[in-house]
C-alpha positions in Angstrom: -8.4 96.6 124.5 -5.1 97.4 125.1 -4.6 99.3 121.2 -7.7 101.5 122.2 -6.7 102.8 125.6 -5.5 106.1 124.0 -9.3 106.7 123.2 -10.7 105.8 126.5 -8.4 108.4 128.5 -8.1 111.2 126.4 -11.1 113.7 126.0 -11.8 115.1 122.4 -10.6 118.4 123.3 -7.3 117.6 124.5 -7.1 115.4 120.8 -8.4 118.3 119.3 -5.4 120.8 120.6 -2.8 118.4 119.4 -4.3 118.3 116.0 -4.0 122.0 116.1 -0.2 121.8 116.8 0.6 119.5 114.0 1.9 121.8 111.1 2.0 119.5 108.1 -1.0 118.4 106.6 0.5 114.9 105.4 1.0 114.5 109.9 -2.9 116.0 110.1 -3.8 113.0 107.3 -2.4 110.2 108.8 -3.9 111.1 112.1 -7.2 111.2 110.8 -6.7 107.4 109.6 -6.0 106.1 113.3 -9.6 105.9 113.8 -13.1 106.6 112.9 -13.3 108.9 116.1 -9.8 110.7 115.3 -11.0 111.2 111.6 -13.8 113.8 113.0 -12.0 115.3 115.6 -9.4 116.2 112.9 -11.8 117.0 110.7 -13.9 119.6 113.5 -9.8 121.0 114.1 -9.4 122.0 110.6 -10.2 125.6 109.8 -8.2 125.9 106.5 -8.4 123.9 103.1 -6.5 124.3 99.5 -8.6 123.0 96.4 -8.1 123.1 92.9 -9.7 126.1 90.3 -11.2 122.5 89.0 -13.1 121.3 91.8 -16.1 120.7 91.2 -19.1 122.5 93.1 -20.9 119.3 94.2 -17.3 118.5 96.1 -17.3 122.4 97.7 -20.5 122.1 99.0 -19.5 118.7 100.6 -16.1 119.9 101.9 -18.3 122.9 103.9 -20.5 119.7 105.5 -17.6 117.5 106.0 -15.1 120.3 108.1 -17.7 122.2 109.2 -14.9 124.6 111.1 -13.7 126.1 107.7 -12.9 129.8 107.7 -10.4 129.5 104.6 -10.4 128.1 101.5 -7.6 128.9 98.9 -8.0 127.8 95.6 -4.3 127.2 93.7 -5.1 127.8 90.0 -1.8 125.6 89.7 -3.0 122.8 91.6 -4.8 120.1 89.5 -8.1 118.1 90.7 -7.2 114.7 92.4 -9.9 113.3 94.5 -8.6 112.8 98.4 -9.1 110.0 100.8 -12.0 112.0 102.3 -14.2 110.8 99.8 -13.4 107.2 99.8 -14.2 107.6 103.8 -17.3 109.4 104.2 
């Protein structure tokens, strides 16, 4: 299938490197919607996230299993809790 050629040609390491150069969360989120492989690779390459201070503890535990390479979590007290597309795609 021609549309899947990029997945046949690019190794995981290169796609992860590309994700690492994306500066906006919106761009990273958009890339994670391309296919299941890209979703998995994007999650592996995400090192920090921002969450609401009202985020339930169970959700925080879920994030730690989905984003296994997290190094920092920013807790924003001004942010309201909204469940992103992430929960729908699990």
